[in-house]
mmCIF file of the N, C-alpha and C atoms, coordinates in Angstrom:
data_MODEL
# 
_entry.id   MODEL 
# 
loop_
_atom_site.group_PDB 
_atom_site.id 
_atom_site.type_symbol 
_atom_site.label_atom_id 
_atom_site.label_alt_id 
_atom_site.label_comp_id 
_atom_site.label_asym_id 
_atom_site.label_entity_id 
_atom_site.label_seq_id 
_atom_site.pdbx_PDB_ins_code 
_atom_site.Cartn_x 
_atom_site.Cartn_y 
_atom_site.Cartn_z 
_atom_site.occupancy 
_atom_site.B_iso_or_equiv 
_atom_site.pdbx_formal_charge 
_atom_site.auth_seq_id 
_atom_site.auth_comp_id 
_atom_site.auth_asym_id 
_atom_site.auth_atom_id 
_atom_site.pdbx_PDB_model_num 
ATOM 1   N N  . MET A 1 1  ? 17.905 57.920 40.019 1.00 0.00 ? 1  MET A N  1 
ATOM 2   C CA . MET A 1 1  ? 16.940 57.937 38.951 1.00 0.00 ? 1  MET A CA 1 
ATOM 3   C C  . MET A 1 1  ? 15.577 58.277 39.557 1.00 0.00 ? 1  MET A C  1 
ATOM 4   N N  . PRO A 1 2  ? 14.808 59.121 38.897 1.00 0.00 ? 2  PRO A N  1 
ATOM 5   C CA . PRO A 1 2  ? 13.469 59.447 39.412 1.00 0.00 ? 2  PRO A CA 1 
ATOM 6   C C  . PRO A 1 2  ? 12.586 58.195 39.464 1.00 0.00 ? 2  PRO A C  1 
ATOM 7   N N  . ALA A 1 3  ? 11.617 58.211 40.350 1.00 0.00 ? 3  ALA A N  1 
ATOM 8   C CA . ALA A 1 3  ? 10.745 57.051 40.551 1.00 0.00 ? 3  ALA A CA 1 
ATOM 9   C C  . ALA A 1 3  ? 9.992  56.673 39.280 1.00 0.00 ? 3  ALA A C  1 
ATOM 10  N N  . TRP A 1 4  ? 9.497  57.654 38.537 1.00 0.00 ? 4  TRP A N  1 
ATOM 11  C CA . TRP A 1 4  ? 8.743  57.357 37.326 1.00 0.00 ? 4  TRP A CA 1 
ATOM 12  C C  . TRP A 1 4  ? 9.635  56.670 36.283 1.00 0.00 ? 4  TRP A C  1 
ATOM 13  N N  . MET A 1 5  ? 10.897 57.059 36.239 1.00 0.00 ? 5  MET A N  1 
ATOM 14  C CA . MET A 1 5  ? 11.822 56.455 35.281 1.00 0.00 ? 5  MET A CA 1 
ATOM 15  C C  . MET A 1 5  ? 12.190 55.031 35.717 1.00 0.00 ? 5  MET A C  1 
ATOM 16  N N  . ALA A 1 6  ? 12.278 54.811 37.007 1.00 0.00 ? 6  ALA A N  1 
ATOM 17  C CA . ALA A 1 6  ? 12.568 53.470 37.514 1.00 0.00 ? 6  ALA A CA 1 
ATOM 18  C C  . ALA A 1 6  ? 11.441 52.512 37.152 1.00 0.00 ? 6  ALA A C  1 
ATOM 19  N N  . VAL A 1 7  ? 10.207 52.981 37.208 1.00 0.00 ? 7  VAL A N  1 
ATOM 20  C CA . VAL A 1 7  ? 9.055  52.147 36.824 1.00 0.00 ? 7  VAL A CA 1 
ATOM 21  C C  . VAL A 1 7  ? 9.129  51.811 35.341 1.00 0.00 ? 7  VAL A C  1 
ATOM 22  N N  . LEU A 1 8  ? 9.424  52.797 34.506 1.00 0.00 ? 8  LEU A N  1 
ATOM 23  C CA . LEU A 1 8  ? 9.538  52.549 33.067 1.00 0.00 ? 8  LEU A CA 1 
ATOM 24  C C  . LEU A 1 8  ? 10.666 51.562 32.767 1.00 0.00 ? 8  LEU A C  1 
ATOM 25  N N  . THR A 1 9  ? 11.740 51.651 33.512 1.00 0.00 ? 9  THR A N  1 
ATOM 26  C CA . THR A 1 9  ? 12.862 50.744 33.327 1.00 0.00 ? 9  THR A CA 1 
ATOM 27  C C  . THR A 1 9  ? 12.450 49.304 33.624 1.00 0.00 ? 9  THR A C  1 
ATOM 28  N N  . LEU A 1 10 ? 11.666 49.111 34.663 1.00 0.00 ? 10 LEU A N  1 
ATOM 29  C CA . LEU A 1 10 ? 11.224 47.760 35.019 1.00 0.00 ? 10 LEU A CA 1 
ATOM 30  C C  . LEU A 1 10 ? 10.221 47.206 34.015 1.00 0.00 ? 10 LEU A C  1 
ATOM 31  N N  . LEU A 1 11 ? 9.558  48.059 33.265 1.00 0.00 ? 11 LEU A N  1 
ATOM 32  C CA . LEU A 1 11 ? 8.612  47.606 32.238 1.00 0.00 ? 11 LEU A CA 1 
ATOM 33  C C  . LEU A 1 11 ? 9.308  47.271 30.919 1.00 0.00 ? 11 LEU A C  1 
ATOM 34  N N  . ASN A 1 12 ? 10.541 47.693 30.766 1.00 0.00 ? 12 ASN A N  1 
ATOM 35  C CA . ASN A 1 12 ? 11.284 47.482 29.531 1.00 0.00 ? 12 ASN A CA 1 
ATOM 36  C C  . ASN A 1 12 ? 11.939 46.097 29.550 1.00 0.00 ? 12 ASN A C  1 
ATOM 37  N N  . PRO A 1 13 ? 11.583 45.215 28.605 1.00 0.00 ? 13 PRO A N  1 
ATOM 38  C CA . PRO A 1 13 ? 12.169 43.868 28.615 1.00 0.00 ? 13 PRO A CA 1 
ATOM 39  C C  . PRO A 1 13 ? 13.676 43.858 28.339 1.00 0.00 ? 13 PRO A C  1 
ATOM 40  N N  . LEU A 1 14 ? 14.188 44.897 27.714 1.00 0.00 ? 14 LEU A N  1 
ATOM 41  C CA . LEU A 1 14 ? 15.626 44.960 27.471 1.00 0.00 ? 14 LEU A CA 1 
ATOM 42  C C  . LEU A 1 14 ? 16.410 45.016 28.790 1.00 0.00 ? 14 LEU A C  1 
ATOM 43  N N  . THR A 1 15 ? 15.821 45.576 29.821 1.00 0.00 ? 15 THR A N  1 
ATOM 44  C CA . THR A 1 15 ? 16.439 45.618 31.146 1.00 0.00 ? 15 THR A CA 1 
ATOM 45  C C  . THR A 1 15 ? 16.769 44.206 31.622 1.00 0.00 ? 15 THR A C  1 
ATOM 46  N N  . TYR A 1 16 ? 15.837 43.282 31.411 1.00 0.00 ? 16 TYR A N  1 
ATOM 47  C CA . TYR A 1 16 ? 16.016 41.909 31.875 1.00 0.00 ? 16 TYR A CA 1 
ATOM 48  C C  . TYR A 1 16 ? 17.033 41.165 31.013 1.00 0.00 ? 16 TYR A C  1 
ATOM 49  N N  . ALA A 1 17 ? 17.070 41.454 29.715 1.00 0.00 ? 17 ALA A N  1 
ATOM 50  C CA . ALA A 1 17 ? 18.056 40.825 28.837 1.00 0.00 ? 17 ALA A CA 1 
ATOM 51  C C  . ALA A 1 17 ? 19.469 41.272 29.220 1.00 0.00 ? 17 ALA A C  1 
ATOM 52  N N  . VAL A 1 18 ? 19.636 42.554 29.493 1.00 0.00 ? 18 VAL A N  1 
ATOM 53  C CA . VAL A 1 18 ? 20.949 43.070 29.897 1.00 0.00 ? 18 VAL A CA 1 
ATOM 54  C C  . VAL A 1 18 ? 21.355 42.491 31.246 1.00 0.00 ? 18 VAL A C  1 
ATOM 55  N N  . ASP A 1 19 ? 20.393 42.327 32.140 1.00 0.00 ? 19 ASP A N  1 
ATOM 56  C CA . ASP A 1 19 ? 20.685 41.746 33.459 1.00 0.00 ? 19 ASP A CA 1 
ATOM 57  C C  . ASP A 1 19 ? 21.220 40.328 33.311 1.00 0.00 ? 19 ASP A C  1 
ATOM 58  N N  . ILE A 1 20 ? 20.616 39.538 32.425 1.00 0.00 ? 20 ILE A N  1 
ATOM 59  C CA . ILE A 1 20 ? 21.083 38.171 32.199 1.00 0.00 ? 20 ILE A CA 1 
ATOM 60  C C  . ILE A 1 20 ? 22.499 38.182 31.623 1.00 0.00 ? 20 ILE A C  1 
ATOM 61  N N  . MET A 1 21 ? 22.751 39.067 30.669 1.00 0.00 ? 21 MET A N  1 
ATOM 62  C CA . MET A 1 21 ? 24.096 39.138 30.072 1.00 0.00 ? 21 MET A CA 1 
ATOM 63  C C  . MET A 1 21 ? 25.129 39.554 31.106 1.00 0.00 ? 21 MET A C  1 
ATOM 64  N N  . ARG A 1 22 ? 24.793 40.501 31.956 1.00 0.00 ? 22 ARG A N  1 
ATOM 65  C CA . ARG A 1 22 ? 25.742 40.925 32.998 1.00 0.00 ? 22 ARG A CA 1 
ATOM 66  C C  . ARG A 1 22 ? 26.048 39.790 33.951 1.00 0.00 ? 22 ARG A C  1 
ATOM 67  N N  . ARG A 1 23 ? 25.022 39.040 34.347 1.00 0.00 ? 23 ARG A N  1 
ATOM 68  C CA . ARG A 1 23 ? 25.246 37.913 35.251 1.00 0.00 ? 23 ARG A CA 1 
ATOM 69  C C  . ARG A 1 23 ? 26.151 36.870 34.604 1.00 0.00 ? 23 ARG A C  1 
ATOM 70  N N  . THR A 1 24 ? 25.974 36.652 33.307 1.00 0.00 ? 24 THR A N  1 
ATOM 71  C CA . THR A 1 24 ? 26.802 35.679 32.592 1.00 0.00 ? 24 THR A CA 1 
ATOM 72  C C  . THR A 1 24 ? 28.257 36.114 32.562 1.00 0.00 ? 24 THR A C  1 
ATOM 73  N N  . VAL A 1 25 ? 28.503 37.379 32.286 1.00 0.00 ? 25 VAL A N  1 
ATOM 74  C CA . VAL A 1 25 ? 29.878 37.886 32.238 1.00 0.00 ? 25 VAL A CA 1 
ATOM 75  C C  . VAL A 1 25 ? 30.530 37.794 33.612 1.00 0.00 ? 25 VAL A C  1 
ATOM 76  N N  . VAL A 1 26 ? 29.809 38.167 34.644 1.00 0.00 ? 26 VAL A N  1 
ATOM 77  C CA . VAL A 1 26 ? 30.364 38.145 35.999 1.00 0.00 ? 26 VAL A CA 1 
ATOM 78  C C  . VAL A 1 26 ? 30.614 36.712 36.457 1.00 0.00 ? 26 VAL A C  1 
ATOM 79  N N  . ALA A 1 27 ? 29.799 35.776 35.989 1.00 0.00 ? 27 ALA A N  1 
ATOM 80  C CA . ALA A 1 27 ? 29.973 34.373 36.389 1.00 0.00 ? 27 ALA A CA 1 
ATOM 81  C C  . ALA A 1 27 ? 31.314 33.820 35.915 1.00 0.00 ? 27 ALA A C  1 
ATOM 82  N N  . PHE A 1 28 ? 31.870 34.370 34.842 1.00 0.00 ? 28 PHE A N  1 
ATOM 83  C CA . PHE A 1 28 ? 33.141 33.884 34.311 1.00 0.00 ? 28 PHE A CA 1 
ATOM 84  C C  . PHE A 1 28 ? 34.330 34.703 34.799 1.00 0.00 ? 28 PHE A C  1 
ATOM 85  N N  . ARG A 1 29 ? 34.113 35.564 35.789 1.00 0.00 ? 29 ARG A N  1 
ATOM 86  C CA . ARG A 1 29 ? 35.212 36.321 36.404 1.00 0.00 ? 29 ARG A CA 1 
ATOM 87  C C  . ARG A 1 29 ? 35.395 35.812 37.830 1.00 0.00 ? 29 ARG A C  1 
ATOM 88  N N  . PRO A 1 30 ? 36.272 34.855 38.027 1.00 0.00 ? 30 PRO A N  1 
ATOM 89  C CA . PRO A 1 30 ? 36.428 34.255 39.358 1.00 0.00 ? 30 PRO A CA 1 
ATOM 90  C C  . PRO A 1 30 ? 36.906 35.272 40.393 1.00 0.00 ? 30 PRO A C  1 
ATOM 91  N N  . GLY A 1 31 ? 36.336 35.148 41.579 1.00 0.00 ? 31 GLY A N  1 
ATOM 92  C CA . GLY A 1 31 ? 36.787 35.962 42.691 1.00 0.00 ? 31 GLY A CA 1 
ATOM 93  C C  . GLY A 1 31 ? 36.168 37.341 42.783 1.00 0.00 ? 31 GLY A C  1 
ATOM 94  N N  . GLU A 1 32 ? 35.295 37.702 41.867 1.00 0.00 ? 32 GLU A N  1 
ATOM 95  C CA . GLU A 1 32 ? 34.665 39.023 41.924 1.00 0.00 ? 32 GLU A CA 1 
ATOM 96  C C  . GLU A 1 32 ? 33.160 38.854 42.030 1.00 0.00 ? 32 GLU A C  1 
ATOM 97  N N  . SER A 1 33 ? 32.539 39.707 42.834 1.00 0.00 ? 33 SER A N  1 
ATOM 98  C CA . SER A 1 33 ? 31.087 39.612 42.991 1.00 0.00 ? 33 SER A CA 1 
ATOM 99  C C  . SER A 1 33 ? 30.394 40.495 41.969 1.00 0.00 ? 33 SER A C  1 
ATOM 100 N N  . SER A 1 34 ? 29.136 40.163 41.683 1.00 0.00 ? 34 SER A N  1 
ATOM 101 C CA . SER A 1 34 ? 28.366 40.944 40.719 1.00 0.00 ? 34 SER A CA 1 
ATOM 102 C C  . SER A 1 34 ? 28.059 42.331 41.260 1.00 0.00 ? 34 SER A C  1 
ATOM 103 N N  . GLN A 1 35 ? 28.040 42.497 42.572 1.00 0.00 ? 35 GLN A N  1 
ATOM 104 C CA . GLN A 1 35 ? 27.734 43.787 43.162 1.00 0.00 ? 35 GLN A CA 1 
ATOM 105 C C  . GLN A 1 35 ? 28.794 44.834 42.835 1.00 0.00 ? 35 GLN A C  1 
ATOM 106 N N  . SER A 1 36 ? 30.012 44.401 42.539 1.00 0.00 ? 36 SER A N  1 
ATOM 107 C CA . SER A 1 36 ? 31.066 45.365 42.233 1.00 0.00 ? 36 SER A CA 1 
ATOM 108 C C  . SER A 1 36 ? 30.931 45.930 40.821 1.00 0.00 ? 36 SER A C  1 
ATOM 109 N N  . PHE A 1 37 ? 30.157 45.275 39.954 1.00 0.00 ? 37 PHE A N  1 
ATOM 110 C CA . PHE A 1 37 ? 30.016 45.721 38.577 1.00 0.00 ? 37 PHE A CA 1 
ATOM 111 C C  . PHE A 1 37 ? 28.690 46.423 38.282 1.00 0.00 ? 37 PHE A C  1 
ATOM 112 N N  . PHE A 1 38 ? 27.605 45.971 38.885 1.00 0.00 ? 38 PHE A N  1 
ATOM 113 C CA . PHE A 1 38 ? 26.292 46.507 38.542 1.00 0.00 ? 38 PHE A CA 1 
ATOM 114 C C  . PHE A 1 38 ? 25.299 46.242 39.658 1.00 0.00 ? 38 PHE A C  1 
ATOM 115 N N  . ASP A 1 39 ? 24.219 46.988 39.612 1.00 0.00 ? 39 ASP A N  1 
ATOM 116 C CA . ASP A 1 39 ? 23.111 46.735 40.521 1.00 0.00 ? 39 ASP A CA 1 
ATOM 117 C C  . ASP A 1 39 ? 22.124 45.822 39.807 1.00 0.00 ? 39 ASP A C  1 
ATOM 118 N N  . PRO A 1 40 ? 21.828 44.671 40.360 1.00 0.00 ? 40 PRO A N  1 
ATOM 119 C CA . PRO A 1 40 ? 20.903 43.760 39.690 1.00 0.00 ? 40 PRO A CA 1 
ATOM 120 C C  . PRO A 1 40 ? 19.480 44.323 39.697 1.00 0.00 ? 40 PRO A C  1 
ATOM 121 N N  . VAL A 1 41 ? 18.644 43.793 38.820 1.00 0.00 ? 41 VAL A N  1 
ATOM 122 C CA . VAL A 1 41 ? 17.245 44.200 38.759 1.00 0.00 ? 41 VAL A CA 1 
ATOM 123 C C  . VAL A 1 41 ? 16.551 43.687 40.016 1.00 0.00 ? 41 VAL A C  1 
ATOM 124 N N  . THR A 1 42 ? 15.789 44.555 40.664 1.00 0.00 ? 42 THR A N  1 
ATOM 125 C CA . THR A 1 42 ? 15.091 44.165 41.885 1.00 0.00 ? 42 THR A CA 1 
ATOM 126 C C  . THR A 1 42 ? 13.614 44.537 41.798 1.00 0.00 ? 42 THR A C  1 
ATOM 127 N N  . TRP A 1 43 ? 12.797 43.726 42.419 1.00 0.00 ? 43 TRP A N  1 
ATOM 128 C CA . TRP A 1 43 ? 11.373 43.999 42.600 1.00 0.00 ? 43 TRP A CA 1 
ATOM 129 C C  . TRP A 1 43 ? 11.127 44.049 44.097 1.00 0.00 ? 43 TRP A C  1 
ATOM 130 N N  . ALA A 1 44 ? 10.700 45.187 44.593 1.00 0.00 ? 44 ALA A N  1 
ATOM 131 C CA . ALA A 1 44 ? 10.408 45.380 46.014 1.00 0.00 ? 44 ALA A CA 1 
ATOM 132 C C  . ALA A 1 44 ? 11.599 44.998 46.889 1.00 0.00 ? 44 ALA A C  1 
ATOM 133 N N  . GLY A 1 45 ? 12.794 45.330 46.421 1.00 0.00 ? 45 GLY A N  1 
ATOM 134 C CA . GLY A 1 45 ? 13.995 45.083 47.206 1.00 0.00 ? 45 GLY A CA 1 
ATOM 135 C C  . GLY A 1 45 ? 14.575 43.690 47.075 1.00 0.00 ? 45 GLY A C  1 
ATOM 136 N N  . ARG A 1 46 ? 13.934 42.813 46.332 1.00 0.00 ? 46 ARG A N  1 
ATOM 137 C CA . ARG A 1 46 ? 14.432 41.446 46.151 1.00 0.00 ? 46 ARG A CA 1 
ATOM 138 C C  . ARG A 1 46 ? 14.945 41.282 44.731 1.00 0.00 ? 46 ARG A C  1 
ATOM 139 N N  . GLN A 1 47 ? 16.091 40.639 44.604 1.00 0.00 ? 47 GLN A N  1 
ATOM 140 C CA . GLN A 1 47 ? 16.708 40.433 43.296 1.00 0.00 ? 47 GLN A CA 1 
ATOM 141 C C  . GLN A 1 47 ? 15.852 39.470 42.462 1.00 0.00 ? 47 GLN A C  1 
ATOM 142 N N  . VAL A 1 48 ? 15.632 39.839 41.207 1.00 0.00 ? 48 VAL A N  1 
ATOM 143 C CA . VAL A 1 48 ? 14.860 39.001 40.293 1.00 0.00 ? 48 VAL A CA 1 
ATOM 144 C C  . VAL A 1 48 ? 15.727 37.813 39.873 1.00 0.00 ? 48 VAL A C  1 
ATOM 145 N N  . PRO A 1 49 ? 15.215 36.583 40.014 1.00 0.00 ? 49 PRO A N  1 
ATOM 146 C CA . PRO A 1 49 ? 16.001 35.414 39.601 1.00 0.00 ? 49 PRO A CA 1 
ATOM 147 C C  . PRO A 1 49 ? 16.286 35.436 38.097 1.00 0.00 ? 49 PRO A C  1 
ATOM 148 N N  . ALA A 1 50 ? 17.394 34.843 37.711 1.00 0.00 ? 50 ALA A N  1 
ATOM 149 C CA . ALA A 1 50 ? 17.786 34.821 36.297 1.00 0.00 ? 50 ALA A CA 1 
ATOM 150 C C  . ALA A 1 50 ? 16.749 34.108 35.444 1.00 0.00 ? 50 ALA A C  1 
ATOM 151 N N  . ALA A 1 51 ? 16.157 33.054 35.958 1.00 0.00 ? 51 ALA A N  1 
ATOM 152 C CA . ALA A 1 51 ? 15.140 32.322 35.192 1.00 0.00 ? 51 ALA A CA 1 
ATOM 153 C C  . ALA A 1 51 ? 13.918 33.197 34.928 1.00 0.00 ? 51 ALA A C  1 
ATOM 154 N N  . LEU A 1 52 ? 13.550 34.012 35.890 1.00 0.00 ? 52 LEU A N  1 
ATOM 155 C CA . LEU A 1 52 ? 12.409 34.911 35.703 1.00 0.00 ? 52 LEU A CA 1 
ATOM 156 C C  . LEU A 1 52 ? 12.744 36.014 34.709 1.00 0.00 ? 52 LEU A C  1 
ATOM 157 N N  . SER A 1 53 ? 13.968 36.519 34.752 1.00 0.00 ? 53 SER A N  1 
ATOM 158 C CA . SER A 1 53 ? 14.406 37.509 33.766 1.00 0.00 ? 53 SER A CA 1 
ATOM 159 C C  . SER A 1 53 ? 14.347 36.923 32.360 1.00 0.00 ? 53 SER A C  1 
ATOM 160 N N  . ALA A 1 54 ? 14.805 35.690 32.216 1.00 0.00 ? 54 ALA A N  1 
ATOM 161 C CA . ALA A 1 54 ? 14.757 35.029 30.917 1.00 0.00 ? 54 ALA A CA 1 
ATOM 162 C C  . ALA A 1 54 ? 13.317 34.807 30.470 1.00 0.00 ? 54 ALA A C  1 
ATOM 163 N N  . ALA A 1 55 ? 12.452 34.460 31.403 1.00 0.00 ? 55 ALA A N  1 
ATOM 164 C CA . ALA A 1 55 ? 11.041 34.247 31.074 1.00 0.00 ? 55 ALA A CA 1 
ATOM 165 C C  . ALA A 1 55 ? 10.390 35.543 30.587 1.00 0.00 ? 55 ALA A C  1 
ATOM 166 N N  . VAL A 1 56 ? 10.721 36.657 31.212 1.00 0.00 ? 56 VAL A N  1 
ATOM 167 C CA . VAL A 1 56 ? 10.177 37.954 30.780 1.00 0.00 ? 56 VAL A CA 1 
ATOM 168 C C  . VAL A 1 56 ? 10.578 38.230 29.338 1.00 0.00 ? 56 VAL A C  1 
ATOM 169 N N  . VAL A 1 57 ? 11.830 37.999 29.007 1.00 0.00 ? 57 VAL A N  1 
ATOM 170 C CA . VAL A 1 57 ? 12.322 38.251 27.652 1.00 0.00 ? 57 VAL A CA 1 
ATOM 171 C C  . VAL A 1 57 ? 11.648 37.305 26.650 1.00 0.00 ? 57 VAL A C  1 
ATOM 172 N N  . VAL A 1 58 ? 11.545 36.034 26.982 1.00 0.00 ? 58 VAL A N  1 
ATOM 173 C CA . VAL A 1 58 ? 10.935 35.052 26.079 1.00 0.00 ? 58 VAL A CA 1 
ATOM 174 C C  . VAL A 1 58 ? 9.462  35.349 25.849 1.00 0.00 ? 58 VAL A C  1 
ATOM 175 N N  . VAL A 1 59 ? 8.731  35.681 26.894 1.00 0.00 ? 59 VAL A N  1 
ATOM 176 C CA . VAL A 1 59 ? 7.310  36.001 26.754 1.00 0.00 ? 59 VAL A CA 1 
ATOM 177 C C  . VAL A 1 59 ? 7.131  37.256 25.908 1.00 0.00 ? 59 VAL A C  1 
ATOM 178 N N  . PHE A 1 60 ? 7.926  38.267 26.146 1.00 0.00 ? 60 PHE A N  1 
ATOM 179 C CA . PHE A 1 60 ? 7.830  39.488 25.341 1.00 0.00 ? 60 PHE A CA 1 
ATOM 180 C C  . PHE A 1 60 ? 8.096  39.185 23.866 1.00 0.00 ? 60 PHE A C  1 
ATOM 181 N N  . CYS A 1 61 ? 9.123  38.404 23.585 1.00 0.00 ? 61 CYS A N  1 
ATOM 182 C CA . CYS A 1 61 ? 9.437  38.048 22.192 1.00 0.00 ? 61 CYS A CA 1 
ATOM 183 C C  . CYS A 1 61 ? 8.302  37.254 21.558 1.00 0.00 ? 61 CYS A C  1 
ATOM 184 N N  . ALA A 1 62 ? 7.727  36.310 22.277 1.00 0.00 ? 62 ALA A N  1 
ATOM 185 C CA . ALA A 1 62 ? 6.635  35.502 21.742 1.00 0.00 ? 62 ALA A CA 1 
ATOM 186 C C  . ALA A 1 62 ? 5.405  36.359 21.439 1.00 0.00 ? 62 ALA A C  1 
ATOM 187 N N  . VAL A 1 63 ? 5.077  37.269 22.347 1.00 0.00 ? 63 VAL A N  1 
ATOM 188 C CA . VAL A 1 63 ? 3.910  38.136 22.144 1.00 0.00 ? 63 VAL A CA 1 
ATOM 189 C C  . VAL A 1 63 ? 4.126  39.063 20.959 1.00 0.00 ? 63 VAL A C  1 
ATOM 190 N N  . THR A 1 64 ? 5.274  39.702 20.888 1.00 0.00 ? 64 THR A N  1 
ATOM 191 C CA . THR A 1 64 ? 5.510  40.637 19.781 1.00 0.00 ? 64 THR A CA 1 
ATOM 192 C C  . THR A 1 64 ? 5.626  39.899 18.449 1.00 0.00 ? 64 THR A C  1 
ATOM 193 N N  . LEU A 1 65 ? 6.188  38.694 18.435 1.00 0.00 ? 65 LEU A N  1 
ATOM 194 C CA . LEU A 1 65 ? 6.260  37.912 17.206 1.00 0.00 ? 65 LEU A CA 1 
ATOM 195 C C  . LEU A 1 65 ? 4.856  37.507 16.741 1.00 0.00 ? 65 LEU A C  1 
ATOM 196 N N  . THR A 1 66 ? 4.013  37.109 17.672 1.00 0.00 ? 66 THR A N  1 
ATOM 197 C CA . THR A 1 66 ? 2.636  36.749 17.331 1.00 0.00 ? 66 THR A CA 1 
ATOM 198 C C  . THR A 1 66 ? 1.886  37.930 16.745 1.00 0.00 ? 66 THR A C  1 
ATOM 199 N N  . VAL A 1 67 ? 2.029  39.090 17.354 1.00 0.00 ? 67 VAL A N  1 
ATOM 200 C CA . VAL A 1 67 ? 1.374  40.299 16.845 1.00 0.00 ? 67 VAL A CA 1 
ATOM 201 C C  . VAL A 1 67 ? 1.893  40.635 15.450 1.00 0.00 ? 67 VAL A C  1 
ATOM 202 N N  . ALA A 1 68 ? 3.175  40.541 15.245 1.00 0.00 ? 68 ALA A N  1 
ATOM 203 C CA . ALA A 1 68 ? 3.762  40.860 13.944 1.00 0.00 ? 68 ALA A CA 1 
ATOM 204 C C  . ALA A 1 68 ? 3.299  39.889 12.867 1.00 0.00 ? 68 ALA A C  1 
ATOM 205 N N  . VAL A 1 69 ? 3.259  38.600 13.184 1.00 0.00 ? 69 VAL A N  1 
ATOM 206 C CA . VAL A 1 69 ? 2.829  37.599 12.203 1.00 0.00 ? 69 VAL A CA 1 
ATOM 207 C C  . VAL A 1 69 ? 1.378  37.840 11.803 1.00 0.00 ? 69 VAL A C  1 
ATOM 208 N N  . ARG A 1 70 ? 0.523  38.083 12.778 1.00 0.00 ? 70 ARG A N  1 
ATOM 209 C CA . ARG A 1 70 ? -0.898 38.325 12.470 1.00 0.00 ? 70 ARG A CA 1 
ATOM 210 C C  . ARG A 1 70 ? -1.097 39.610 11.689 1.00 0.00 ? 70 ARG A C  1 
ATOM 211 N N  . ARG A 1 71 ? -0.338 40.614 12.031 1.00 0.00 ? 71 ARG A N  1 
ATOM 212 C CA . ARG A 1 71 ? -0.507 41.897 11.366 1.00 0.00 ? 71 ARG A CA 1 
ATOM 213 C C  . ARG A 1 71 ? -0.014 41.868 9.917  1.00 0.00 ? 71 ARG A C  1 
ATOM 214 N N  . PHE A 1 72 ? 1.088  41.215 9.667  1.00 0.00 ? 72 PHE A N  1 
ATOM 215 C CA . PHE A 1 72 ? 1.673  41.217 8.335  1.00 0.00 ? 72 PHE A CA 1 
ATOM 216 C C  . PHE A 1 72 ? 1.221  40.054 7.461  1.00 0.00 ? 72 PHE A C  1 
ATOM 217 N N  . SER A 1 73 ? 0.462  39.094 7.998  1.00 0.00 ? 73 SER A N  1 
ATOM 218 C CA . SER A 1 73 ? -0.009 37.983 7.187  1.00 0.00 ? 73 SER A CA 1 
ATOM 219 C C  . SER A 1 73 ? -1.313 38.305 6.466  1.00 0.00 ? 73 SER A C  1 
ATOM 220 N N  . ARG A 1 74 ? -1.950 39.402 6.828  1.00 0.00 ? 74 ARG A N  1 
ATOM 221 C CA . ARG A 1 74 ? -3.202 39.787 6.195  1.00 0.00 ? 74 ARG A CA 1 
ATOM 222 C C  . ARG A 1 74 ? -2.934 40.366 4.799  1.00 0.00 ? 74 ARG A C  1 
ATOM 223 N N  . ALA A 1 75 ? -3.759 39.952 3.870  1.00 0.00 ? 75 ALA A N  1 
ATOM 224 C CA . ALA A 1 75 ? -3.664 40.511 2.520  1.00 0.00 ? 75 ALA A CA 1 
ATOM 225 C C  . ALA A 1 75 ? -4.630 41.692 2.440  1.00 0.00 ? 75 ALA A C  1 
ATOM 226 N N  . ASP A 1 76 ? -4.085 42.854 2.159  1.00 0.00 ? 76 ASP A N  1 
ATOM 227 C CA . ASP A 1 76 ? -4.940 44.057 2.069  1.00 0.00 ? 76 ASP A CA 1 
ATOM 228 C C  . ASP A 1 76 ? -5.354 44.332 0.645  1.00 0.00 ? 76 ASP A C  1 
# 
C-alpha cells in the first residue's frame, strides 16, 4: 500500500473497529495465531493495544454524536 494511503488508513476509526473484531475472532480459534490471519494495526512498528483501539472508536463515536446532536437540535 502506498505511504499516503497507509496514513489515511490509520486515521480511519473503522480500521480500529475491524482490528478489535479480528482479534476477537482469532481469540476463539485455539491453536492459531493472529499473524496467520491478518496484520494487526501498528504505530511505528508496535502493535496497537486492543484497549487503545477501543478507545479510538469510542472517542470518535462520542465526538461525532456530540456534533450531530448540536447540529440537529437547533431550530431554524
